[in-house]
ZAMAR-735139 format. One record per residue (C-alpha): x, y, z; residue in one letter. Coordinates in steps of 0.25 Angstrom, whole numbers, padded with zeros to 4 digits, always signed. Example, Ala and Ser with C-alpha at 12.3 -4.5 7.8 and 13.67 -1.06 7.14 Angstrom:
<recs>
+0049-0018+0031A/+0055-0004+0029S/
</recs>
This chain:
<recs>
+0206+0415+0402M/+0213+0412+0414L/+0210+0423+0425P/+0223+0432+0426K/+0226+0428+0439E/+0228+0414+0434E/+0237+0417+0421R/+0252+0421+0422G/+0256+0434+0415P/+0263+0423+0404S/+0252+0413+0403D/+0247+0413+0388R/+0233+0414+0385I/+0228+0401+0378D/+0225+0405+0364P/+0212+0398+0365R/+0209+0407+0374E/+0210+0418+0365L/+0201+0424+0354T/+0203+0417+0339P/+0208+0429+0332L/+0210+0421+0319G/+0214+0406+0313P/+0226+0403+0323V/+0226+0418+0331S/+0220+0421+0345W/+0220+0434+0354G/+0215+0440+0365Y/+0204+0453+0361A/+0201+0464+0368A/+0190+0474+0364V/+0186+0489+0372P/+0172+0486+0380S/+0168+0500+0375V/+0159+0502+0363P/+0167+0500+0350A/+0170+0511+0341T/+0175+0508+0327A/+0186+0507+0323P/+0192+0500+0336R/+0206+0501+0337P/+0213+0488+0339I/+0226+0481+0347L/+0232+0471+0344I/+0240+0467+0356Q/+0250+0458+0353C/+0255+0450+0367H/+0268+0447+0376E/+0276+0435+0371R/+0270+0426+0382Y/+0256+0428+0371G/+0242+0433+0376V/+0244+0432+0391V/+0233+0439+0401Q/+0241+0452+0400H/+0239+0452+0386T/+0222+0451+0387V/+0224+0460+0399E/+0231+0471+0390L/+0222+0468+0378A/+0209+0472+0386D/+0216+0483+0392R/+0220+0488+0375F/+0203+0485+0373A/+0199+0494+0387D/+0208+0505+0379A/+0201+0506+0367G/+0208+0494+0359L/+0203+0483+0353V/+0214+0472+0356T/+0219+0459+0351V/+0230+0452+0356A/+0234+0438+0347P/+0240+0427+0353D/+0252+0426+0344F/+0255+0413+0349Y/+0242+0406+0348A/+0246+0398+0336D/+0258+0391+0340V/+0261+0383+0349E/+0272+0388+0361L/+0281+0376+0367T/+0294+0379+0375G/+0301+0391+0374E/+0291+0395+0363E/+0281+0397+0374E/+0290+0406+0384R/+0295+0415+0373L/+0286+0412+0358P/+0290+0420+0345E/+0281+0422+0334I/+0284+0427+0321S/+0280+0441+0316D/+0272+0433+0304A/+0264+0426+0317A/+0262+0438+0325A/+0256+0445+0315L/+0247+0433+0310R/+0241+0436+0323H/+0239+0451+0322I/+0234+0450+0310D/+0223+0441+0315A/+0221+0448+0329A/+0220+0462+0319I/+0209+0455+0311T/+0202+0449+0323Y/+0201+0463+0330A/+0195+0470+0318R/+0182+0461+0322T/+0181+0465+0334L/+0170+0475+0340E/+0175+0489+0335G/+0187+0485+0327C/+0187+0485+0310S/+0197+0485+0300D/+0198+0500+0303D/+0202+0499+0315S/+0215+0504+0319P/+0227+0492+0324V/+0236+0493+0334A/+0246+0482+0338V/+0255+0480+0352I/+0265+0471+0354G/+0270+0468+0368V/+0285+0463+0373C/+0287+0451+0362R/+0277+0455+0352T/+0282+0470+0353G/+0284+0471+0338S/+0271+0464+0333Y/+0266+0477+0331G/+0278+0481+0320L/+0275+0466+0314V/+0261+0469+0312A/+0262+0484+0308D/+0273+0479+0297A/+0262+0470+0291E/+0249+0477+0293R/+0244+0490+0288D/+0233+0490+0299D/+0243+0493+0311I/+0239+0506+0318N/+0250+0507+0329A/+0259+0497+0335V/+0263+0496+0350V/+0277+0490+0356M/+0274+0486+0372L/+0289+0482+0376Y/+0292+0476+0362G/+0296+0475+0348G/+0309+0482+0352A/+0318+0468+0356Q/+0330+0464+0348A/+0321+0452+0343R/+0313+0461+0335E/+0325+0461+0325Y/+0327+0446+0323E/+0322+0441+0309L/+0319+0425+0308G/+0307+0418+0308D/+0301+0427+0318L/+0302+0440+0309R/+0305+0441+0295S/+0305+0455+0294V/+0316+0465+0300P/+0311+0476+0313Y/+0314+0487+0305D/+0306+0483+0291K/+0295+0479+0300M/+0294+0492+0307I/+0296+0499+0294R/+0287+0490+0288A/+0275+0496+0299G/+0268+0510+0299T/+0262+0512+0313S/+0266+0520+0324P/+0271+0513+0336V/+0270+0512+0352L/+0282+0505+0359G/+0284+0506+0375L/+0296+0500+0381W/+0301+0498+0395G/+0316+0502+0398E/+0318+0490+0406K/+0314+0479+0395D/+0322+0468+0394H/+0318+0464+0382T/+0322+0476+0374M/+0331+0488+0376S/+0329+0504+0376V/+0337+0501+0363D/+0329+0492+0357D/+0317+0500+0358V/+0324+0512+0352R/+0328+0503+0340A/+0312+0500+0337V/+0311+0514+0338R/+0322+0518+0327N/+0315+0508+0318L/+0301+0513+0320I/+0307+0528+0317E/+0315+0524+0306D/+0302+0518+0299A/+0295+0532+0301G/+0284+0525+0312R/+0278+0532+0324S/+0282+0526+0338Y/+0279+0531+0352D/+0291+0524+0359F/+0290+0523+0377V/+0301+0517+0384L/+0297+0518+0398Y/+0309+0519+0408P/+0311+0506+0420D/+0300+0497+0412M/+0302+0483+0408P/+0296+0474+0399H/+0282+0472+0401G/+0279+0482+0410W/+0263+0483+0405L/+0261+0468+0409N/+0256+0467+0422D/+0256+0452+0423T/+0271+0454+0424M/+0273+0460+0439P/+0288+0460+0435G/+0287+0470+0423R/+0272+0477+0425F/+0274+0491+0428R/+0259+0496+0430E/+0262+0512+0428Q/+0268+0510+0414E/+0259+0499+0410A/+0248+0507+0413T/+0255+0519+0407E/+0260+0512+0394S/+0247+0505+0392F/+0240+0519+0391E/+0252+0524+0383T/+0248+0514+0372I/+0233+0513+0371T/+0235+0528+0371R/+0245+0529+0358W/+0236+0517+0352L/+0223+0526+0351H/+0231+0537+0347E/+0239+0528+0335R/+0226+0521+0332L/+0217+0534+0330S/+0226+0538+0320G/+0233+0549+0328T/+0246+0555+0320D/+0245+0545+0309D/+0251+0554+0300N/+0265+0557+0310Q/+0277+0548+0314V/+0278+0551+0329I/+0291+0545+0336W/+0290+0546+0352S/+0299+0538+0362F/+0299+0540+0376T/+0308+0533+0384S/+0315+0533+0397A/+0328+0524+0401Y/+0338+0524+0411A/+0351+0532+0406T/+0360+0518+0412D/+0348+0508+0404Y/+0355+0494+0403D/+0345+0485+0394F/+0353+0473+0399A/+0349+0477+0414S/+0332+0476+0409N/+0329+0465+0419P/+0319+0454+0414R/+0305+0455+0423L/+0294+0447+0425H/
</recs>
């Protein structure tokens, strides 16, 4: 891989530089450096719309340092992207699930992992709903994280990319959901976040949602200076890892827990949220 200083925030890493996860899947894998204590928890990290980039790799390494065997599949590795597709790629839920399946199978072969390892999926930005996609189709997903994604209006559109209505998909899953959102996100409104919250409640599923005041889309990504917020990035990363360890240990499996911590301005206006870089 190119050194960080030579790679832009949206410069996708060539799949040939990544680890083969299966016949048509590639990705980046990070394993904790501490001695293995089986079964280690597994985290499937879904990348932002750019593909597997430097931020993806660094975030996976941080999750591994926090004790999670992390695999980040490249959802675009087996498709040829040209023109507008390269700028804003789109893949179907079925294709995404194929790569998630390969990533989970591969992760179970890594040190300290086994078929008994609990599995979580984190979707970020454009892949925000992929944890819900996987949980609806697999019976071995133990936790789902949505990081400023999965609440946009496009999630409800049916067609070649999605054949199952979003509400039906959410009802098909059972895993608890952690959602982290920003008041100043230009891609989804507070009402959008409340709508997906309502679907999760209607499905009788546990969730922990946090709506950060004055946070833009992508505040955890330190390769995008206009969006990165150091304090909130640190806090939210700690929230994610703490929540994952609690949920993957089976805590509160016999309870449905709803928590929504939010703060936003009384004069909130989604239309005025700027797109930052």
